[in-house]
C-alpha positions, 0 to 999 in steps of 0.5 A, spaced: 628 888 096 626 892 089 631 897 090 637 892 091 635 889 085 635 896 081 642 898 084 645 891 082 643 892 075 645 899 075 652 897 078 653 891 073 652 895 067 657 900 070 662 896 072 669 898 071 676 894 073 678 900 077 672 900 081 674 892 083 681 893 084 679 899 089 674 894 093 679 889 093 684 894 096 679 895 101 678 888 103 686 887 103 687 893 107 681 891 112 684 884 112 691 887 114 688 891 120 684 886 122 691 882 123 694 888 126 689 888 131 689 880 133 697 881 133 698 887 137 691 887 142 695 891 147 695 897 141 687 895 140 686 896 148 689 903 148 685 905 142 679 904 146 682 907 152 677 913 152 671 908 152 673 902 156 668 904 162 662 903 157 657 897 158 660 892 152 667 895 152 670 888 152 665 886 147 667 891 142 674 889 142 673 882 141 668 884 135 673 889 131 679 885 130 675 879 127 670 883 123 676 887 120 679 880 119 674 876 116 670 882 113 676 884 109 677 877 106 669 877 104 670 884 101 676 882 097 673 876 093 666 880 093 662 876 097 656 878 101 659 885 100 653 889 103 652 885 109 660 886 111 660 893 110 654 894 114 658 890 120 664 895 118 660 901 119 660 901 126 667 900 127 669 905 122 664 911 125 667 909 132 674 910 130 672 917 128 669 918 134 675 915 138 679 920 135 675 926 137 674 922 144 681 921 145 688 923 143 687 926 136 691 923 131 690 926 124 692 920 120 688 915 123 682 920 123 683 921 115 684 914 114 678 912 118 674 917 114 676 915 107 675 908 109 668 910 111 667 914 105 669 908 100 665 903 105 659 907 103 660 908 096 660 900 096 654 899 100 650 903 095 654 900 089 655 893 091 660 888 089 660 889 081 661 884 076 668 881 077 666 879 084 663 872 087 657 875 088 656 876 081 658 869 079 654 865 084 648 870 081 649 867 074 650 860 076 642 860 078 
């Protein structure tokens, strides 16, 4: 717990507007991907074709769209950012693995890798000063 407090203090001392805009853009991107997966479930099923025979394959499909949809909203507002990003990491790692297991689409692979790196950054950095996490923390 002390490590998270130390990271939060460092992040709040080094908060810049471009980083907040990057966090918001990440949230909006994940939200839009969630909407896309919800509206076109056949495309999502096609993406998971390489792992459809694995145990829990159908559960994964029902996890991805809501996690992106709800997670995107929470990341954009900066609420429970680290927790939501932890929920996004298995999806993003799975997206990278699926690109190698199935048909390699370089644009999807690049998008998944960039999103994974940004998520790892915000997992360490936190949500920053311009977030609901910071606002609620200051209300105590």
